[in-house]
Structures are given as structure tokens and as C-alpha cells.
C-alpha positions in Angstrom: 19.0 168.6 68.3 16.1 167.4 70.9 16.0 170.4 72.5 19.6 170.4 73.4 22.3 173.4 72.6 25.6 172.3 71.9 28.7 174.3 72.3 30.5 173.9 68.9 34.3 175.0 67.2 32.4 177.9 65.2 32.7 180.6 67.5 31.5 184.5 66.6 34.3 186.0 64.8 34.0 188.9 67.7 34.6 186.6 70.7 37.9 186.8 72.6 38.4 182.9 72.9 40.7 183.8 75.6 38.9 185.9 77.8 35.3 184.9 76.5 34.4 188.5 75.9 33.1 190.6 72.7 35.5 192.7 71.5 33.1 195.1 70.1 30.6 194.9 73.0 29.5 198.4 72.9 28.7 198.3 69.2 27.8 194.1 68.8 24.2 194.6 67.3 25.4 196.9 64.5 28.8 194.6 64.1 26.9 191.5 64.2 23.2 191.8 63.7 21.9 188.3 64.8 24.1 189.0 68.1 21.7 187.6 70.8 21.0 190.0 73.5 21.0 188.7 77.2 17.1 189.0 76.9 17.0 186.5 74.2 19.8 184.3 74.8 18.8 183.7 78.8 15.4 182.0 78.0 17.3 180.2 74.8 20.0 178.8 77.8 22.6 179.5 74.8 25.2 181.1 77.4 27.6 178.6 79.0 27.7 177.7 82.4 30.8 180.0 83.3 28.9 183.3 82.1 28.1 186.0 84.5 24.6 186.7 83.0 23.6 183.0 84.3 24.7 183.1 87.4 22.2 182.4 90.4 19.8 181.6 87.7 17.6 178.8 89.1 16.9 175.9 86.5 19.4 177.2 83.6 20.9 174.5 81.8 23.7 175.7 79.8 25.0 174.2 76.5 26.4 170.9 76.7 30.3 171.0 76.0 30.9 167.9 75.5 29.3 164.4 74.4 30.2 161.4 72.8 27.3 161.0 69.8 28.3 160.5 66.5 24.7 161.3 65.3 25.3 165.0 67.0 28.3 165.1 65.3 26.7 164.5 62.2 23.9 167.0 62.7 26.4 169.7 63.4 28.6 168.8 60.5 25.2 168.9 58.5 24.3 172.1 59.7 27.5 174.3 60.5 30.2 172.6 58.4 33.2 170.2 59.0 35.3 172.8 60.9 32.5 173.4 63.6 32.6 169.6 65.1 
């Protein structure tokens, strides 16, 4: 929305939310064809601020993890469903 990426409550089914790691990392592209590689994800700025891949990258803007904007909530619901907000 307006070029900003937001972290939602809808996560990849292979994400271990405790460790923030992929549970099928060696087979991730086979298990999830839409999985973004680091080469794809870094320019899209989809990785969180604490992701090791983003450390030291000047100008990297991580996805917004909190917001207070009902319009963003409505947009996320429309695209991903109620469980994503």
C-alpha cells in the first residue's frame, strides 16, 4: 500500500515463528514455489529488520511491523482475509 510493506499475521506455513527460520530451508523452493529467494526479497525489502540477510545493507527499509491505520487493516483484510490482521 503506497509502496510500504507490512508484516501481517499470515505467515508461510514453513516458518518457525519462534526461531524465525524456515523449517524446510534446503527444499524451500520445491515445498513452496512462491518462496522468495534472497536475491528477490532484498530489493523488494520483504525481510524483517532482524533478518541476518539485511544486516549492514545501507538504506534497507524493513516491512512495517506496527501501524495505527484502519485503512491499512481494511486493505490487508481485503487482500489476505480477516486472519491476516
